[in-house]
N, C-alpha and C positions, 0 to 999 in steps of 0.2 A: 429602800425609800418608802418613807412612812402614810401611814393606814390612808391618811387627811388627803395625801395627797395625789396619790393611786385613784380615790374615789371621782376627784376635781377633775380627772383628766377622758373619761367618758364623754363622747360629740354626741350632739346629737342622731347621725346618722348613726354610730354605733347601737345609741338607744332604739332608735327607732327595730333594727337589723335585726336584736336582741329580745325585742318583747314581742314580733312576731313570729321570728323561732320560739319561742316559750308555747306563745299563745295559740299559734295558727291567724284564721279569721276573726277581723273584729279586735286585732291585737289594743290599739288605746282605750274604746272602750273599756275594754278586760279588764288590762292592768289600770285603764280609772277609776270601776265602780271594786276590781280589789283593797283599790287605796282609802276607795273611800271618797274620792275627787270629783268634780269635774271635768269631763269630755275634753274641756276646753281648753283644762289646765293640762294635759298628759298633750294634743295637737300645738299647743303652745313649746312644749319642751323639744317634740319632732324636731318643730320648724326652727326652732332656737332663740326663738323669740321672747321664750323667760329659761335660764341659767336649770339646771337641774340638781334637788333638791340636793346634800351630801349622800341623804341615809340610799338612793334608787340603785347608784353603780348596784351596790351589796347585796341592795333587794332583788335588784335583778339574777345575783348569784347565786341568792341562794334557791330563787324561783328553779333556775337552769340544776343546781344541785337536784331540786325534786324532780324537778321533767326526765330528766337523763334517769335519775335512778325509777320514774315510772309514778311517783307519786303521786297525791295530788296540790294541784296549786292553789288551795284555801286553806292559809293563813291562817295564823291572827297579827294579825299585819302592826297594831300597836303594840305585841308582843317587845317582835321581831326589832323595831325600829327603838323602842328602851333598851336593849339590848345591843343594836349597834353604835348608834349612841351613848354607851358606857363604856365598848372596849376606843371609841376615837377619842373619850373621853379622856380612857385612865390605857394608852398604851401599853402594849408590856414590854418588859425589859428585853 
């Protein structure tokens, strides 16, 4: 399965469960702040009113690994998104 296809398969329910597991109480607000987005945007993703941007599932995977390893979740999102977009645009052979 291509990287782009796997990123687009996260459902709103999976998104909500993932951020709640990683970030705990107030997950939607915390995730919005981490991304520099408005809380309403994340609520729309959770409800399915708006489609998740393609980089969000990969960001969640990165945050999950940091959470699992006990590392802080405060990452440079701009840099991470840039790196993820490069990977999507130039998949490895």
